[in-house]
C-alpha positions in Angstrom: -0.2 -0.3 -0.1 2.9 2.3 0.1 3.7 2.1 -3.1 0.0 4.6 -3.5 1.6 7.2 -1.2 2.7 10.6 -3.0 5.8 12.4 -2.0 4.6 15.6 0.4 6.1 19.0 -0.6 8.1 18.8 3.0 9.9 15.3 1.5 11.1 16.8 -1.7 11.9 20.4 0.2 13.9 18.0 2.3 15.5 15.7 -0.1 17.1 19.1 -2.2 18.3 19.9 1.5 19.6 16.7 1.7 21.5 16.4 -1.6 22.7 20.2 -0.9 24.2 19.2 2.1 26.1 16.8 0.9 27.1 18.8 -1.8 28.6 21.4 1.0 30.3 19.5 3.2 32.2 17.3 0.0 33.3 20.9 -0.9 34.1 22.1 2.5 35.9 18.6 3.4 38.3 19.0 0.1 38.2 22.4 0.0 39.1 23.6 3.4 39.7 20.8 5.6 42.2 19.0 3.9 44.3 22.5 2.8 44.4 23.7 6.0 46.3 22.3 8.7 44.2 23.5 11.6 41.0 23.2 10.6 38.2 20.6 12.4 36.4 17.2 10.7 33.4 17.5 12.8 31.7 20.0 11.5 31.8 18.4 7.8 31.2 14.8 8.7 28.1 16.5 10.8 27.0 18.2 7.7 27.4 14.8 5.4 25.4 13.1 7.7 22.7 15.6 8.2 22.6 15.5 4.6 22.3 11.7 4.4 19.4 11.8 7.0 17.2 14.1 5.2 17.6 11.6 2.0 16.1 9.2 3.8 12.3 10.1 4.3 12.3 10.3 0.2 13.0 6.6 0.6 9.6 5.6 1.6 8.0 7.1 -1.5 10.1 5.0 -3.5 7.9 2.2 -5.8 9.2 -1.3 -4.1 10.5 -1.9 -7.4 12.6 1.2 -8.1 14.3 1.1 -5.1 17.9 -0.5 -6.2 17.7 1.6 -9.2 17.3 4.7 -7.0 20.1 3.7 -4.3 22.3 2.8 -7.3 21.6 6.1 -9.0 22.5 8.0 -5.1 25.4 6.1 -4.9 26.8 6.8 -8.5 25.9 10.7 -7.9 28.0 10.5 -4.6 30.4 9.1 -6.5 30.8 11.6 -9.2 30.8 14.2 -6.6 33.9 12.6 -4.6 35.8 12.3 -8.3 35.2 15.4 -8.9 36.6 16.7 -5.4 39.7 14.3 -6.2 40.8 15.8 -9.4 42.9 19.1 -8.3 42.6 21.9 -10.7 43.8 25.7 -10.1 41.7 27.8 -8.2 39.4 25.1 -7.3 37.6 25.0 -10.3 37.4 21.2 -9.5 35.0 21.9 -6.7 32.9 25.1 -8.8 32.4 22.0 -11.2 31.3 19.3 -8.2 29.2 22.0 -7.3 27.0 23.1 -10.4 27.3 19.8 -11.9 25.9 18.5 -8.0 23.2 20.8 -8.1 22.1 20.5 -11.7 21.9 16.4 -11.1 19.6 17.2 -8.3 16.6 17.3 -10.6 16.8 14.3 -12.8 17.8 12.2 -9.3 14.3 13.5 -7.5 12.5 13.3 -10.8 13.5 9.5 -11.3 13.2 8.8 -7.4 9.9 10.5 -7.0 8.7 11.5 -9.8 8.1 14.8 -8.9 7.6 16.6 -12.1 6.4 13.8 -14.4 3.5 14.5 -16.3 0.6 11.9 -16.2 
């Protein structure tokens, strides 16, 4: 019966904010924490964990047939962000590209998992 539950606006907002927090934490970790000697790790770990926690409500709205596919898309998304962060480019261009591409990919990820913008 859960497959017929439509996602609420709150779920969509939480998911978008969760993806944004994941992007912020990766950019902060690779852009600030690693190059700085006096930086602390806890805020980037906490930001990443909070982002992942905010992504969990969307999973209860994903139909059972699509759950594995959505999980794979999310894992590929996180790996893509990490790959962009690991490339060393001058002036932090890799982190800028990570931020832009990560933000753009939020729309197809939510559309695939929640069907928010699909026409019926």
